[in-house]
Structure formats: structure tokens, C-alpha cells
C-alpha positions in Angstrom: 19.1 -5.2 -35.7 18.1 -1.0 -35.7 14.7 -2.2 -35.9 14.7 -5.0 -33.3 16.1 -2.2 -31.1 13.5 0.6 -32.0 10.3 -2.1 -31.4 11.8 -3.4 -28.7 12.3 0.3 -26.8 8.7 0.6 -28.0 7.0 -2.0 -25.8 8.9 -1.6 -22.9 7.7 1.7 -22.6 4.8 1.0 -22.8 4.3 -1.6 -21.0 6.7 0.7 -18.4 3.6 4.0 -19.2 0.6 1.3 -18.9 2.0 -0.1 -16.1 2.1 3.4 -14.3 -1.7 4.2 -15.0 -2.8 1.1 -13.5 -0.4 1.5 -10.7 -2.8 0.7 -8.1 -4.2 -2.2 -9.9 -1.0 -3.5 -10.8 0.0 -3.7 -7.1 -3.8 -4.8 -5.7 -3.2 -7.8 -8.3 0.3 -8.4 -7.5 0.3 -8.6 -3.7 -3.8 -10.8 -4.0 -1.3 -13.6 -6.6 1.5 -13.8 -3.9 -0.6 -13.9 -0.9 -1.9 -17.3 -2.7 0.8 -18.1 -4.4 3.3 -18.0 -1.0 -0.3 -18.6 0.9 1.3 -15.6 2.6 -1.5 -13.7 5.6 0.5 -10.5 5.8 -0.1 -10.5 1.9 -3.9 -11.5 2.3 -4.0 -9.1 5.0 -2.7 -5.9 2.5 -4.3 -6.8 0.0 -7.4 -6.6 1.8 -6.4 -3.5 3.1 -7.0 -2.1 0.1 -9.6 -3.4 -0.9 -11.1 -1.2 1.4 -9.4 1.9 0.6 -11.0 1.0 -2.8 -14.4 1.1 -1.0 -13.6 3.8 0.7 -12.8 6.1 -1.8 -16.3 6.5 -2.8 -17.3 7.7 0.5 -14.9 9.9 1.3 -15.7 11.5 -2.7 -19.0 12.0 -1.2 -17.5 13.0 2.0 -15.7 15.9 0.5 -17.5 17.6 -2.0 -20.0 18.7 0.5 -17.3 21.1 1.3 -14.9 21.5 -1.4 -17.7 21.2 -5.0 -16.5 19.8 -7.8 -13.9 19.7 -8.8 -13.0 17.1 -11.5 -10.3 18.1 -14.3 -11.7 19.2 -17.4 -10.3 16.7 -19.9 -9.1 13.9 -17.7 -8.8 10.9 -19.7 -11.2 8.3 -17.7 -8.9 4.8 -19.4 -6.0 7.2 -18.4 -6.2 8.7 -14.9 -8.7 6.6 -13.2 -6.1 4.0 -12.3 -7.6 1.2 -12.5 -7.7 -1.7 -15.2 -10.1 -1.6 -17.8 -12.9 -2.9 -16.6 -15.3 -3.3 -12.9 -14.5 -2.1 -10.0 -15.2 -1.5 -6.6 -15.5 2.2 -7.4 -17.4 1.5 -10.4 -19.8 -1.7 -8.0 -20.5 0.8 -5.4 -21.9 3.8 -7.9 -24.4 0.3 -9.3 -25.9 0.4 -6.1 -26.2 3.5 -5.9 -27.2 4.8 -9.2 -29.0 1.7 -11.0 -25.8 2.1 -13.3 -21.9 1.9 -13.6 -20.5 5.0 -13.7 -17.7 6.1 -15.5 -14.7 5.0 -15.3 -13.2 8.4 -14.2 -12.7 10.5 -11.2 -15.9 12.4 -10.0 -14.4 15.0 -7.3 -12.1 15.1 -4.5 -9.4 12.9 -3.4 -8.8 10.2 -6.1 -8.2 7.4 -6.1 -4.3 7.2 -7.7 -3.4 9.9 -5.1 -5.3 8.3 -2.4 -3.3 4.7 -3.4 0.1 7.0 -3.2 -0.4 8.1 0.5 -1.7 4.8 1.6 0.6 2.5 0.4 3.8 5.2 1.4 1.8 4.7 5.3 1.4 1.7 5.3 4.7 0.2 4.3 6.5 2.8 5.8 5.5 2.2 8.5 6.4 -1.4 8.8 10.5 -0.1 10.2 8.3 1.6 13.4 6.4 -1.4 13.9 9.5 -3.2 13.9 12.3 -1.1 15.0 13.6 -3.9 17.5 13.7 -6.8 15.3 15.5 -4.5 12.2 18.2 -3.3 14.7 19.5 -6.9 15.5 20.1 -7.4 12.3 22.7 -4.9 10.1 21.4 -6.7 6.8 18.1 -6.6 7.4 18.3 -3.0 8.0 20.2 -1.9 5.1 17.7 -3.8 2.8 15.0 -2.0 4.8 16.5 1.0 3.9 16.6 0.9 0.3 13.1 -0.3 -0.1 12.2 2.6 1.5 14.2 4.4 -1.2 11.8 2.5 -3.3 8.8 3.2 -2.3 9.5 7.0 -2.4 10.8 6.8 -5.9 8.0 5.0 -7.3 5.5 7.6 -5.0 7.3 10.5 -6.7 6.7 9.4 -9.5 3.5 8.5 -9.4 3.0 11.7 -8.8 4.2 13.7 -11.2 2.8 11.2 -13.8 -0.4 12.1 -12.3 0.6 16.0 -12.8 2.3 16.2 -16.0 -0.2 14.4 -17.5 -2.8 15.9 -15.6 -4.9 13.9 -14.3 -4.1 15.6 -11.0 -3.9 18.8 -9.5 -1.4 20.0 -7.3 -4.2 20.4 -4.9 -6.0 16.7 -5.4 -2.5 15.3 -5.1 -2.4 16.8 -2.0 -5.6 16.0 -0.5 -5.6 12.6 -1.8 -1.7 11.5 -0.2 -3.1 12.9 3.3 -6.4 11.2 3.4 -4.6 7.8 1.9 -2.4 8.6 4.8 -5.1 8.4 7.2 -7.1 5.1 6.3 -2.8 3.6 5.8 -2.3 3.8 9.0 -5.1 3.3 11.2 -5.3 -0.1 8.8 -1.3 -1.3 8.7 -1.6 0.1 13.4 -5.5 -2.2 13.6 -3.8 -5.2 11.8 -0.5 -4.2 14.1 -2.9 -4.2 17.1 -5.1 -7.0 16.4 -2.3 -9.9 15.5 1.1 -8.4 17.8 2.1 -8.0 14.6 1.9 -11.2 13.2 -0.8 -10.3 10.0 1.8 -6.6 8.8 5.1 -8.6 9.0 5.5 -8.4 5.6 9.5 -9.2 5.7 8.6 -12.2 7.8 10.8 -10.7 10.4 11.4 -13.0 13.7 9.6 -11.4 16.2 10.8 -10.9 19.6 8.2 -10.5 22.7 8.6 -10.3 26.4 7.8 -13.5 27.4 9.2 -12.2 31.3 6.5 -9.7 32.1 7.3 -9.8 35.5 11.3 -10.0 36.4 11.2 -13.4 36.4 14.0 -14.8 34.1 12.5 -17.1 30.8 15.4 -19.8 31.3 16.7 -21.2 34.6 19.6 -22.8 35.1 19.9 -26.0 36.9 22.2 -25.5 40.7 24.8 -28.5 40.8 24.6 -30.7 43.0 26.9 -30.6 45.7 29.4 -34.2 45.9 28.4 -36.7 49.0 31.3 -36.8 51.2 32.1 -40.8 51.6 
């Protein structure tokens, strides 16, 4: 019994560590899978936004390297610090197109993809309560669940950030730069999607949307006038 509990504990610990190492790709894969299973346009929009982040990261890194220089962390292990599943990633595909060969599965400058993903996720999801403030205000249950979700999101960002720094995959400077850069991309994506779709593509929680249909000041519903009874 003791050996079984020990094996189970080691299995859970190893699984948690692996999912923490590959958190960006884990969330991306889950978002893509649920978008297909539930035929959810908001989840598909989230997945597409994450792919935009992945494609943008090398471009942002090259731009930042002109001002900051080479900021790679010496001794960082590629398989542990990349934030990707082993194999092909969008960043490596971009390296293939520019260098005619696959780049290493690691970062070579600021900001890192992992830190940018944390900033992106925090901003994208964190902006939703503001976008749907009116809908949330009409439901105390939704308000409470939204607050709980934000607390969980905060814990994920804090745990991921601490793991990256303690495992020497990030410096505090690289983490902060990545969080800011990812946050900017996340804000652009979520507000642009909300604008062009009238908040439908960002409605991950399926709020019943409240819209002002009477923009001209006229009432939406008009009661029928009662007819006066005719005198005989």
C-alpha cells in the first residue's frame, strides 16, 4: 500500500511538473480541442489569438534584441524552458523560413514565449469581466464565479512566474518584459475581437448579451391601446 501511494505521488508530481513546463502549449491544445468539441467560436478565437502570439514572439524578440542585445540565460535547458511540447512549434517554423533550418527548441533573447504567454493570458481573460460588466452585474452567481476565475488565473500566473524564475528559465527582468509584451498583444487581440464581433467572439462564458436596441430613445415594446367600449 505504501509503495502504491508513493508511486501515485511520484506520478502526480511528474505530471504536474511536465504540464507546468509546457503550460502554454497545454492550454493552447486544450483550447483548440474544446473549440472543436463544443463548436465554440469564442474558444476558436482564443486559440487563434494564441497562435498570433506564438508567431509574433520571434518578431518581437528580434526587435528587442536590437535594443537589449543577446539576453539568453546561460545554462537554461531547452526541453525544460521552451514552454513548448517536444517537436515543431510556430517559432521553429519561422526560424526555418529565415535560416533554412530548424532553430533550437529554446529562446535566444527577450522576451521569452512562456513569459509572454502568461502576460497574454492574464490580459485576455482578465479583460473579460470589464467587457461584460453589465451582464455580470445582473447575476450575483456569475459575479461570484467570475471573481473565483480571476483568483485562479492569478494563481496560475504567479505559480508559472515563480517556477520560471526558480528553475532559472527566466530572470526577473526577462519575466517582467515578457509579461508586459504579452499583455499588450493580449489586450489588442481581445478588444479587437470584441469590437469587430460585438463581443460575440470573446464571450467565452456564454453570457446572455445585453444590447441597447432603443438607441433612438423609443421604447422597444409598445402596449396596445385598449379600445373604449361602444355605447349602445
